[in-house]
VOBA-1610 file (N, C-alpha, C; in pm, whole numbers, padded with zeros to 5 digits, always signed):
BEGIN
Met-02769+13947-06732Met-02803+14092-06650Met-02884+13964-06544Thr-02825+14109-06405Thr-02858+14003-06266Thr-03032+14047-06230Gln-03127+13946-06142Gln-03292+13958-06149Gln-03271+14089-06146Glu-03222+14176-06050Glu-03284+14265-06046Glu-03283+14371-06219Glu-03224+14366-06287Glu-03190+14384-06430Glu-03291+14343-06458Arg-03290+14243-06443Arg-03475+14189-06503Arg-03575+14262-06469Arg-03629+14248-06378Arg-03737+14334-06257Arg-03740+14479-06364Lys-03645+14555-06313Lys-03682+14703-06404Lys-03674+14725-06560Tyr-03592+14531-06602Tyr-03654+14549-06785Tyr-03829+14554-06772Leu-03863+14433-06695Leu-04000+14374-06713Leu-04077+14474-06734Ile-04054+14567-06529Ile-04235+14680-06538Ile-04133+14772-06608Arg-04065+14834-06654Arg-04065+14929-06764Arg-04067+14863-06845Ala-04043+14774-06931Ala-04127+14761-07035Ala-04303+14717-07032Leu-04306+14657-06907Leu-04488+14705-06871Leu-04589+14818-06937Gln-04443+14908-06852Gln-04525+15039-06793Gln-04526+15131-06923Lys-04403+15115-07074Lys-04443+15156-07187Lys-04547+15061-07271Glu-04616+14912-07247Glu-04711+14914-07260Glu-04823+15002-07259Met-04853+15017-07092Met-04981+15004-07017Met-04935+15174-06958Pro-04928+15250-07026Pro-04886+15336-07018Pro-04978+15468-06879Glu-05075+15390-06851Glu-05172+15439-06774Glu-05135+15441-06609Tyr-05042+15290-06631Tyr-04925+15285-06502Tyr-04813+15370-06461Gly-04724+15393-06559Gly-04670+15482-06553Gly-04589+15571-06477Arg-04708+15604-06372Arg-04674+15678-06257Arg-04533+15627-06200Tyr-04577+15485-06177Tyr-04542+15464-06047Tyr-04365+15414-06062Glu-04322+15441-05957Glu-04162+15427-05963Glu-04203+15321-05932Ile-04027+15261-06000Ile-03966+15096-05977Ile-03871+15169-05824Pro-03940+15104-05693Pro-03874+15101-05587Pro-03820+15048-05598Ala-03724+15109-05488Ala-03549+15102-05431Ala-03568+14957-05370Asn-03651+14858-05290Asn-03661+14766-05266Asn-03656+14653-05348Glu-03681+14501-05335Glu-03622+14480-05380Glu-03771+14371-05419Gln-03866+14340-05258Gln-03938+14298-05237Gln-04107+14407-05291Gly-04083+14542-05346Gly-04160+14613-05370Gly-04107+14646-05526Gln-04012+14605-05588Gln-03959+14534-05729Gln-04068+14436-05799Arg-04077+14334-05718Arg-04124+14201-05738Arg-04287+14203-05700Asp-04309+14338-05575Asp-04470+14379-05575Asp-04509+14447-05679Leu-04402+14510-05740Leu-04465+14646-05891Leu-04547+14501-05995Leu-04382+14469-05977Leu-04401+14369-06149Leu-04548+14287-06153Arg-04526+14232-06041Arg-04674+14079-05998Arg-04798+14116-06029Ala-04863+14261-05971Ala-04895+14395-06060Ala-04910+14372-06152Leu-04833+14416-06257Leu-04821+14460-06356Leu-04890+14366-06470Phe-04824+14241-06400Phe-04846+14078-06425Phe-05046+14108-06441Asn-04997+14070-06277Asn-05212+14069-06302Asn-05288+14196-06365Val-05229+14296-06414Val-05336+14409-06482Val-05381+14383-06566Arg-05232+14303-06656Arg-05221+14309-06848Arg-05306+14251-06892Pro-05400+14278-06956Pro-05476+14193-07055Pro-05388+14100-07130Pro-05492+14016-07155Pro-05457+13904-07262Pro-05380+13994-07356Ala-05277+13948-07531Ala-05185+13946-07522Ala-05058+13944-07604Pro-05011+13918-07748Pro-04892+13823-07778Pro-04768+13972-07629Ala-04645+13900-07682Ala-04586+13973-07595Ala-04438+13934-07648Ser-04307+14032-07758Ser-04248+14029-07818Ser-04154+13924-07703Gln-04078+13831-07846Gln-04026+13740-07789Gln-03845+13810-07751Glu-03819+13958-07723Glu-03701+13966-07629Glu-03777+13923-07478Phe-03955+14043-07389Phe-03972+14092-07291Phe-03962+13911-07319Leu-04015+13775-07294Leu-04083+13648-07273Leu-03958+13532-07302Lys-03877+13607-07372Lys-03719+13545-07320Lys-03636+13655-07187Val-03634+13733-07103Val-03595+13794-07007Val-03676+13736-06876Gln-03808+13764-06960Gln-03941+13668-06762Gln-03937+13538-06756Asp-03924+13506-06934Asp-03914+13377-06826Asp-03740+13330-06758Glu-03615+13385-06826Glu-03503+13360-06715Glu-03571+13428-06585Tyr-03589+13555-06559Tyr-03628+13597-06403Tyr-03762+13499-06319Leu-03822+13440-06415Leu-03943+13332-06333Leu-03852+13122-06294Ser-03794+13159-06375Ser-03666+13049-06371Ser-03625+13078-06257Leu-03550+13111-06223Leu-03438+13144-06126Leu-03537+13240-06027Arg-03674+13289-06033Arg-03747+13324-05928Arg-03847+13148-05825Ala-03858+13087-05888Ala-03878+12935-05893Ala-03787+12889-05740Glu-03642+12854-05865Glu-03553+12830-05806Glu-03464+12902-05621Glu-03510+13039-05691Glu-03553+13078-05509Glu-03670+13045-05420Lys-03724+13022-05470Lys-03877+13046-05365Lys-03855+12874-05270Gly-03764+12758-05401Gly-03734+12646-05433Gly-03833+12506-05434Ile-03796+12459-05539Ile-03890+12305-05568Ile-03919+12217-05526Thr-04013+12203-05473Thr-04063+12039-05392Thr-04120+11916-05552Asp-03982+11817-05550Asp-04063+11711-05630Asp-04115+11627-05620Ile-04225+11588-05618Ile-04328+11510-05611Ile-04253+11374-05592Ser-04106+11328-05601Ser-04130+11187-05550Ser-04027+11212-05411Asp-03969+11322-05418Asp-03991+11324-05219Asp-04056+11345-05184Leu-04206+11356-05182Leu-04294+11350-05053Leu-04365+11208-05046Ala-04380+11145-04933Ala-04400+11041-04859Ala-04575+10986-04879Pro-04596+10905-04892Pro-04766+10860-04944Pro-04773+10877-04816Val-04945+10926-04754Val-05069+10910-04643Val-05025+10747-04626Pro-05026+10704-04435Pro-05133+10641-04428Pro-05257+10510-04458Leu-05289+10680-04532Leu-05457+10569-04607Leu-05437+10573-04718Asp-05389+10589-04752Asp-05396+10501-04909Asp-05248+10511-05037Pro-05136+10446-04975Pro-04990+10487-05072Pro-05027+10569-05184Arg-05121+10573-05310Arg-05176+10651-05441Arg-05186+10826-05416Leu-05164+10844-05222Leu-05176+10953-05192Leu-05098+11074-05112Cys-05074+11132-05123Cys-04973+11217-05102Cys-04991+11390-05020Leu-05001+11407-04894Leu-05024+11529-04837Leu-04951+11645-04887Trp-04925+11746-04851Trp-04818+11799-04907Trp-04876+11992-04802Gln-04824+12089-04794Gln-04886+12224-04734Gln-04700+12293-04805Gly-04749+12381-04872Gly-04691+12460-04939Gly-04744+12551-05129Asp-04641+12593-05193Asp-04705+12642-05277Asp-04729+12590-05406Ile-04815+12606-05440Ile-04820+12541-05561Ile-04773+12557-05658Thr-04688+12679-05673Thr-04622+12676-05849Thr-04510+12640-05821Thr-04447+12615-05664Thr-04309+12506-05696Thr-04323+12373-05678Leu-04427+12291-05663Leu-04433+12211-05697Leu-04441+12111-05850Arg-04354+12022-05801Arg-04247+11960-06017Arg-04335+11845-05971Cys-04441+11846-06080Cys-04559+11732-06134Cys-04606+11708-06257Asp-04688+11652-06288Asp-04733+11664-06379Asp-04811+11780-06408Ala-04963+11761-06340Ala-05011+11842-06385Ala-05086+11900-06242Val-05079+12046-06188Val-05142+12191-06148Val-05238+12194-06208Ile-05363+12214-05999Ile-05487+12188-06062Ile-05483+12356-06036Asn-05633+12467-06113Asn-05625+12591-06095Asn-05749+12603-06072Ala-05768+12646-05920Ala-05951+12669-05944Ala-05960+12804-06010Ala-06040+12815-06118Ala-06019+12935-06183Ala-06215+12989-06179Asn-06195+13102-06286Asn-06347+13154-06251Asn-06412+13113-06438Ser-06487+13203-06451Ser-06572+13176-06585Ser-06501+13157-06681Gln-06472+13309-06657Gln-06332+13384-06783Gln-06221+13262-06886Met-06187+13208-06709Met-06098+13141-06735Met-05953+13218-06736Leu-05929+13360-06749Leu-05835+13448-06804Leu-05747+13440-06681Gly-05761+13399-06563Gly-05719+13456-06394Gly-05736+13600-06361Cys-05674+13564-06303Cys-05729+13653-06119Cys-05694+13818-06270Phe-05719+13899-06236Phe-05659+14067-06247Phe-05674+14073-06112Gln-05676+14056-06024Gln-05722+14205-05921Gln-05543+14185-05845Pro-05457+14318-05889Pro-05336+14341-05799Pro-05308+14207-05672Leu-05220+14191-05714Leu-05125+14117-05526Leu-05242+14012-05504His-05361+14014-05574His-05420+13914-05557His-05374+13782-05411Asn-05416+13704-05295Asn-05345+13562-05319Asn-05401+13472-05325Cys-05542+13491-05378Cys-05571+13354-05499Cys-05480+13242-05558Ile-05523+13111-05544Ile-05427+13037-05660Ile-05421+13076-05852Asp-05495+13129-05896Asp-05610+13128-06012Asp-05456+13294-06031Asn-05431+13359-05972Asn-05403+13478-05962Asn-05210+13454-05910Val-05170+13368-05826Val-05043+13240-05767Val-05037+13284-05888Glu-05073+13126-05904Glu-05062+13054-06085Glu-04986+13145-06219Asn-05098+13218-06249Asn-05079+13275-06366Asn-04948+13396-06352Thr-04926+13436-06190Thr-04828+13500-06238Thr-04699+13420-06246Tyr-04677+13353-06208Tyr-04541+13200-06196Tyr-04556+13179-06305Ala-04603+13168-06408Ala-04656+13017-06520Ala-04645+13192-06662Gly-04600+13303-06658Gly-04615+13436-06676Gly-04707+13430-06794Leu-04669+13572-06909Leu-04772+13594-06970Leu-04835+13505-07132Gln-04774+13433-07078Gln-04821+13321-07211Gln-04955+13237-07181Leu-04960+13251-07057Leu-05090+13148-06984Leu-05204+13207-07002Arg-05193+13384-06999Arg-05323+13417-07016Arg-05334+13463-07185Asn-05237+13455-07254Asn-05272+13449-07409Asn-05333+13350-07413Phe-05291+13237-07371Phe-05319+13052-07480Phe-05450+12997-07453Met-05485+13095-07261Met-05659+13084-07265Met-05721+13172-07318Asn-05679+13285-07301Asn-05776+13335-07390Asn-05806+13326-07551Ile-05694+13249-07652Ile-05705+13250-07739Ile-05814+13056-07728Gln-05838+13024-07613Gln-05938+12941-07579Gln-06048+12947-07627Met-06066+13021-07517Met-06228+13106-07484Met-06235+13181-07646Glu-06149+13223-07655Glu-06247+13279-07808Glu-06293+13190-07881Gly-06191+13112-07916Gly-06294+12974-07950Gly-06393+12943-07895Lys-06443+12899-07799Lys-06569+12849-07706Lys-06620+12986-07754Arg-06595+13130-07785Arg-06741+13237-07792Arg-06819+13165-07944Lys-06649+13143-08061Lys-06727+13175-08240Lys-06816+13077-08230Ala-06773+12961-08134Ala-06857+12829-08139Ala-07030+12859-08036Tyr-07009+12916-07960Tyr-07135+12956-07861Tyr-07203+13030-07815Gly-07101+13143-07894Gly-07184+13260-07848Gly-07088+13389-07757Glu-07106+13553-07741Glu-07058+13615-07716Glu-07022+13610-07555Gly-07124+13617-07470Gly-07145+13552-07328Gly-07062+13476-07322Tyr-07001+13368-07389Tyr-06980+13195-07287Tyr-06906+13274-07258Glu-06876+13149-07070Glu-06844+13125-06986Glu-06775+12990-06943Gln-06675+12988-06910Gln-06646+12820-06891Gln-06771+12736-06759Pro-06833+12673-06792Pro-06939+12600-06702Pro-06846+12506-06599Thr-06888+12545-06485Thr-06840+12484-06310Thr-06810+12318-06397Ala-06732+12269-06347Ala-06659+12119-06347Ala-06626+12043-06515Val-06587+12194-06568Val-06589+12169-06707Val-06358+12202-06727Pro-06351+12084-06692Pro-06180+12136-06688Pro-06142+12192-06822Met-06016+12250-06806Met-05942+12340-07002Met-05795+12297-06876Ile-05652+12251-06992Ile-05575+12231-06971Ile-05527+12295-07065Ser-05413+12316-06995Ser-05275+12467-07034Ser-05164+12372-07020Pro-05025+12451-07097Pro-04941+12360-07066Pro-04922+12438-06961Ala-04815+12429-06881Ala-04775+12486-06761Ala-04684+12606-06762Tyr-04567+12650-06906Tyr-04506+12724-06926Tyr-04403+12783-06756Asn-04374+12840-06705Asn-04268+12841-06643Asn-04234+12783-06515Leu-04377+12761-06499Leu-04428+12625-06354Leu-04290+12545-06396Pro-04288+12495-06208Pro-04222+12316-06231Pro-04301+12227-06322Ser-04406+12260-06349Ser-04501+12117-06342Ser-04514+12125-06535Lys-04562+12015-06611Lys-04590+12018-06728Lys-04778+12061-06772Tyr-04815+12067-06683Tyr-05000+12125-06672Tyr-04988+12217-06621Ile-05139+12286-06658Ile-05216+12290-06559Ile-05315+12278-06622Ile-05428+12220-06519Ile-05640+12202-06500Ile-05652+12299-06488His-05742+12391-06584His-05840+12464-06530His-05968+12436-06470Val-06061+12490-06309Val-06145+12419-06392Val-06218+12488-06226Val-06385+12565-06289Val-06421+12637-06190Val-06512+12519-06117Gly-06499+12602-05995Gly-06578+12499-05853Gly-06698+12572-05837Pro-06818+12444-05759Pro-06911+12562-05728Pro-06890+12695-05633Ile-06948+12714-05649Ile-06972+12854-05563Ile-07109+12841-05456Val-07054+12848-05360Val-07195+12804-05228Val-07277+12918-05180Ser-07381+12932-05224Ser-07465+13095-05193Ser-07583+13037-05214Pro-07708+13029-05100Pro-07697+13059-04970Pro-07648+12933-04884Phe-07653+12865-04953Phe-07611+12738-04839Phe-07537+12667-04945Leu-07467+12529-04868Leu-07429+12430-04944Leu-07583+12334-04958Lys-07613+12325-05058Lys-07643+12186-05158Lys-07659+12023-05217Lys-07642+11962-05160Lys-07700+11905-05295Lys-07575+11817-05471Glu-07620+11993-05542Glu-07596+12035-05674Glu-07401+12031-05642His-07417+12131-05531His-07225+12158-05478His-07217+12077-05459Lys-07248+12019-05423Lys-07132+11857-05344Lys-07072+11785-05475Asp-07279+11773-05565Asp-07204+11710-05680Asp-07117+11729-05816Gln-07146+11929-05793Gln-07036+11952-05874Gln-06895+11968-05835Leu-06837+11967-05671Leu-06707+11906-05619Leu-06709+11821-05653Ala-06725+11679-05641Ala-06697+11586-05731Ala-06689+11569-05791Ala-06745+11627-05920Ala-06736+11571-06116Ala-06548+11697-06147Cys-06558+11815-06038Cys-06440+11904-06112Cys-06314+11812-06020Tyr-06289+11705-05969Tyr-06180+11563-05895Tyr-06204+11529-05999Ser-06295+11421-06053Ser-06326+11296-06113Ser-06284+11401-06256Asn-06274+11453-06346Asn-06341+11502-06454Asn-06211+11571-06451Cys-06101+11696-06362Cys-05987+11752-06376Cys-05883+11519-06378Leu-05926+11486-06327Leu-05834+11299-06348Leu-05844+11258-06427Asn-05950+11292-06490Asn-05994+11188-06645Asn-05959+11296-06795Ile-05931+11465-06786Ile-05836+11461-06875Ile-05648+11460-06858Ala-05620+11435-06723Ala-05517+11476-06745Ala-05449+11286-06718Ala-05518+11191-06702Ala-05501+11063-06784Ala-05516+11087-06963Glu-05611+11155-07003Glu-05601+11143-07158Glu-05453+11189-07191Tyr-05341+11293-07127Tyr-05240+11335-07142Tyr-05113+11309-07111Gly-05168+11170-07045Gly-05051+11076-07051Gly-05004+11126-06893Cys-05112+11196-06825Cys-05046+11185-06673Cys-05024+11149-06588Val-04892+11098-06532Val-04849+11059-06367Val-04905+11093-06307Ser-04919+11226-06287Ser-04879+11219-06159Ser-04993+11394-06146Ile-05069+11412-06024Ile-05161+11551-06021Ile-05170+11632-05879Ala-05175+11739-05889Ala-05164+11776-05733Ala-05346+11864-05760Phe-05401+11797-05653Phe-05479+11952-05659Phe-05522+12015-05524Cys-05527+12168-05526Cys-05587+12259-05433Cys-05701+12263-05378Cys-05770+12345-05305Cys-05870+12318-05200Cys-05971+12378-05288Ile-06010+12281-05401Ile-06116+12401-05511Ile-06286+12458-05408Ser-06237+12544-05436Ser-06424+12638-05368Ser-06387+12676-05268Thr-06275+12631-05222Thr-06296+12695-05023Thr-06237+12792-04998Gly-06217+12876-05149Gly-06212+13050-05069Gly-06317+13115-05118Val-06296+13188-05192Val-06392+13307-05229Val-06484+13240-05274Phe-06548+13095-05269Phe-06634+13050-05344Phe-06703+12941-05163Met-06677+12999-05119Met-06717+12933-05004Met-06757+12802-04888Phe-06713+12728-05010Phe-06705+12665-05010Phe-06725+12534-04871Pro-06750+12469-04764Pro-06726+12461-04631Pro-06590+12330-04662Gln-06403+12403-04606Gln-06421+12322-04607Gln-06341+12147-04586Gly-06466+12166-04464Gly-06420+11963-04353Gly-06539+11892-04480Lys-06637+11958-04572Lys-06673+11829-04634Lys-06643+11844-04722Ala-06542+11982-04840Ala-06475+11968-04979Ala-06394+11850-04980Ala-06320+11830-04838Ala-06195+11770-04823Ala-06276+11639-04826Glu-06401+11562-04757Glu-06388+11459-04781Glu-06461+11429-04873Ile-06523+11528-05022Ile-06574+11483-05108Ile-06464+11484-05175Ala-06383+11566-05189Ala-06189+11583-05266Ala-06120+11420-05286Val-06094+11351-05126Val-06044+11235-05082Val-06112+11114-05122Lys-06303+11132-05062Lys-06329+11013-05130Lys-06399+10985-05273Thr-06367+11068-05353Thr-06364+11102-05540Thr-06259+11082-05594Val-06195+11070-05557Val-06033+11036-05645Val-05938+10924-05591Arg-06027+10905-05459Arg-05944+10754-05454Arg-06095+10641-05477Glu-06205+10631-05524Glu-06336+10604-05622Glu-06243+10606-05756Trp-06202+10750-05783Trp-06179+10763-05929Trp-06043+10631-06002Leu-05925+10675-05836Leu-05889+10556-05891Leu-05872+10358-05866Asn-05980+10370-05764Asn-05988+10277-05832Asn-06093+10205-05977Gly-06204+10254-06005Gly-06196+10249-06086Gly-06133+10238-06200His-05991+10309-06220His-05946+10332-06306His-05760+10246-06293Pro-05785+10173-06261Pro-05622+10076-06245Pro-05519+10115-06348Asp-05610+10066-06459Asp-05482+10039-06575Asp-05461+10182-06585Ser-05539+10331-06557Ser-05412+10460-06564Ser-05314+10464-06550Cys-05296+10562-06650Cys-05116+10623-06589Cys-05107+10695-06538Met-05199+10748-06428Met-05233+10757-06310Met-05194+10763-06187Lys-05081+10766-06072Lys-05013+10666-06022Lys-04983+10724-05869Lys-05026+10906-05872Lys-04995+10934-05727Lys-05066+11097-05777Val-05155+11158-05634Val-05234+11217-05627Val-05218+11327-05455Ile-05189+11455-05554Ile-05124+11533-05380Ile-05205+11633-05415Phe-05278+11588-05243Phe-05401+11699-05196Phe-05260+11848-05093Asn-05249+11935-05224Asn-05204+12034-05164Asn-05264+12144-05119Val-05240+12221-04946Val-05274+12279-04889Val-05181+12363-04861Phe-05275+12525-04841Phe-05200+12613-04774Phe-05254+12684-04639Lys-05383+12682-04568Lys-05388+12706-04487Lys-05337+12623-04347Asp-05309+12666-04250Asp-05290+12553-04088Asp-05464+12446-04115Ser-05516+12560-04156Ser-05639+12456-04154Ser-05711+12347-04233Asp-05664+12392-04312Asp-05738+12254-04448Asp-05556+12218-04368Met-05473+12157-04331Met-05394+12099-04349Met-05416+11997-04161Glu-05441+12010-04123Glu-05525+11987-04021Glu-05662+11906-04036Ile-05713+11970-04157Ile-05878+11862-04174Ile-05826+11745-04274Tyr-05689+11715-04402Tyr-05693+11621-04489Tyr-05590+11558-04334Arg-05513+11601-04323Arg-05458+11448-04194Arg-05554+11412-04097Asn-05643+11484-04078Asn-05758+11378-04024Asn-05765+11299-04103Ile-05827+11269-04163Ile-05831+11246-04322Ile-05770+11106-04352Leu-05640+11150-04380Leu-05552+11074-04474Leu-05500+10959-04373Ser-05512+11014-04326Ser-05478+10888-04150Ser-05543+10846-04109Gln-05653+10797-04108Gln-05744+10686-04069Gln-05687+10555-04161
//
């Protein structure tokens, strides 16, 4: 199959599975097809998929990663402040390292909003349908243990395979929601997100980890303060765990404004 044939196969299979979306015609252009397929990935409820579907999906996503361009952690230079730290601006789904962070919501099932540009949406899209199903199984276990209304607490991470991402694992963590204004509780919770993610990554033998800017999007944590907490917490954790397998921490940013903030902090 060509990539176009794979896209069309996956779109038709998902429309057959979800007939309420069958009215959408497959666009003639490549970007339109990509968007429709991604939107169908986004809205699909967690459920197993056939081996045939997953084979085609995995082939498609593997080639999409190559098309977007994969960045290996070995190609990243350390920052002046600390040789254990790197700063990188780009799409975290194209980064090859041991673990990447997903800024998740408390349902831990990914973003269901079609084509939303949050990291939760992007990572779930390019990891593949297996990720949402895996996380749903984990949450079903939590609901059986703690009750049907269970939601994942803030700063308590869960780890999953990365499936079709270049990384080995995804660590999912719910960041603090800042409302109506920033409090000490929010700062403490954000610091716990970073330290707890490092803890679980070390438990799984990760040598490298990439952090996104947790809580600075729709969760409204001020960017500058979040970056200060992130860098301080990570360095304190590394200093406190000198025998840990963790050797490299990447601060991954997407916005130019975040790049400038982190560059200023990490150049000191």
